[in-house]
N, C-alpha and C positions, 0 to 999 in steps of 0.2 A: 049438884053432886049426886043425883041419885042414880045414875048410870055407872058410878065409880065404884070400887070394891076395895075393901082395907086389905092390906097386905097379909094380915094374918088369916083372913078370909079365903084368900086366893091360896096361900100356902097349905092351907087344911084341904081345901077341894082337890088340890093336886097331888097331897101327899108329900110335900117339900117343906123345908123350914123357911122361915122369913129371911134367915142369912142367906140362902141359897138364891133368892129371890134378888136380894141386894147385891149379891155377887154377880148375877147376870145383869143388873143395872149398871154396876161398875165397870163392867166389860162392854158396855155400849150395846147390850142386845135388848134390853127392856127399858122403857121411859116410864117412870112413875109421874104422879100429878100431886103437887103437895100445896096445901093453902096454909097461908099465914095463920088462920084461925082455926086449922086442923092439924095437929101433929102427925097424923099416920101418913104413910105413903099409899096413894091410891092408884089403882090400875083402871083404866079405860078398857073398852072392848077390844080396841086394837092391840093393846099390850098383852090382853089375855090370848088373842090369835096368836100374837107372837111367841107367846110361852107355849103355847100347844104346838106351835112349829118345832121349838126346841124339844119338847117331850117327845115328838114322833121319832125323832132320830135315837130317843133312848140311849144316849151315849154316857157311858161312865164319865164322871167329873175329869179324870185325868187325861181323857182324849177328847173332851170338849173343846179346848182351845185349838186343838188340830183341826178340828170340822167347823170351827167356828166361820170359817170363809163362807160356807155354804149359807149359813143363816144371814150373814151380812150381805150378801148378793142377792138373797131373797127379799131382803128390807129394801135395799137400793132399787130394785126391779118395782116393788110394789109401790114406790114413792114416783117413780117415773111414769106409772100407768095412767092415761089419762082418765080424767072423771066425768 
């Protein structure tokens, strides 16, 4: 769990609320890791990268859903990239 970051720490780093991060997760843009022994949502480096991609667009929340297809397509492409 050393590479995982708590939701509050991520929210503070990017100047957003934990609720905003949960919203992005509910919309399917982020994925957190939760351990039965640890109550907090935790984000790995891949989730942080995804969050940074969302913030690069710097889109107001009301327009976020309209532009979400771009983010989803980016995620699908990264999952198909050979490793």
